C-alpha positions as semicolon CSV with decimal commas, in nm:
position;residue;x (nm);y (nm);z (nm)
1;M;1,957;1,530;-0,541
2;A;1,848;1,817;-0,763
3;I;2,123;2,001;-0,946
4;F;1,914;2,315;-0,979
5;D;1,681;2,457;-0,715
6;D;1,382;2,454;-0,950
7;E;1,407;2,079;-1,015
8;P;1,155;1,872;-0,821
9;K;1,304;1,676;-0,536
10;K;1,240;1,303;-0,523
11;K;1,019;1,203;-0,233
12;A;1,168;0,931;-0,019
13;R;0,964;0,613;-0,013
14;P;0,833;0,543;0,335
15;H;0,902;0,171;0,300
16;E;1,038;-0,061;0,040
17;I;0,984;-0,437;0,058
18;G;1,311;-0,615;0,131
19;Q;1,483;-0,299;0,253
20;D;1,762;-0,334;0,512
21;L;1,594;-0,263;0,845
22;S;1,905;-0,273;1,064
23;L;1,968;0,101;1,031
24;L;1,616;0,209;1,136
25;S;1,529;0,331;1,483
26;L;1,248;0,190;1,696
27;S;1,023;0,484;1,608
28;E;1,096;0,443;1,235
29;L;1,013;0,074;1,256
30;S;0,688;0,149;1,441
31;E;0,597;0,413;1,183
32;R;0,656;0,170;0,898
33;I;0,447;-0,096;1,068
34;G;0,163;0,156;1,089
35;I;0,201;0,246;0,722
36;L;0,195;-0,120;0,623
37;R;-0,108;-0,195;0,843
38;D;-0,295;0,094;0,682
39;E;-0,202;-0,037;0,338
40;I;-0,317;-0,389;0,430
41;A;-0,652;-0,248;0,546
42;R;-0,685;-0,058;0,217
43;L;-0,604;-0,371;0,016
44;E;-0,850;-0,582;0,216
45;A;-1,126;-0,323;0,162
46;E;-1,062;-0,330;-0,214
47;L;-1,059;-0,710;-0,211
48;K;-1,395;-0,713;-0,033
49;T;-1,541;-0,463;-0,283
50;K;-1,423;-0,668;-0,580
51;S;-1,548;-0,990;-0,423
52;T;-1,892;-0,838;-0,370
53;T;-1,900;-0,715;-0,729
54;K;-1,791;-1,053;-0,860
55;S;-2,057;-1,233;-0,655
56;A;-2,327;-0,997;-0,784
57;A;-2,216;-1,052;-1,144
58;E;-2,210;-1,428;-1,100
59;A;-2,560;-1,422;-0,951
60;L;-2,687;-1,210;-1,238
61;F;-2,545;-1,433;-1,509
62;R;-2,600;-1,767;-1,335
63;R;-2,791;-2,003;-1,560
64;E;-2,973;-2,300;-1,426
């Protein structure tokens, strides 16, 4: 909590791994599932991009 009004307020994290879920409502749980699914999709897209880049580099430097 900010002591003075001009201090920036800390933004609450939408989800923290290992957080106690017993106090969350059904809608809060559903919202967090959506957030995590979006994050998983983002991570998978980055993984695919890096994999493609790695494969291209390996093909370029492959010596036979």
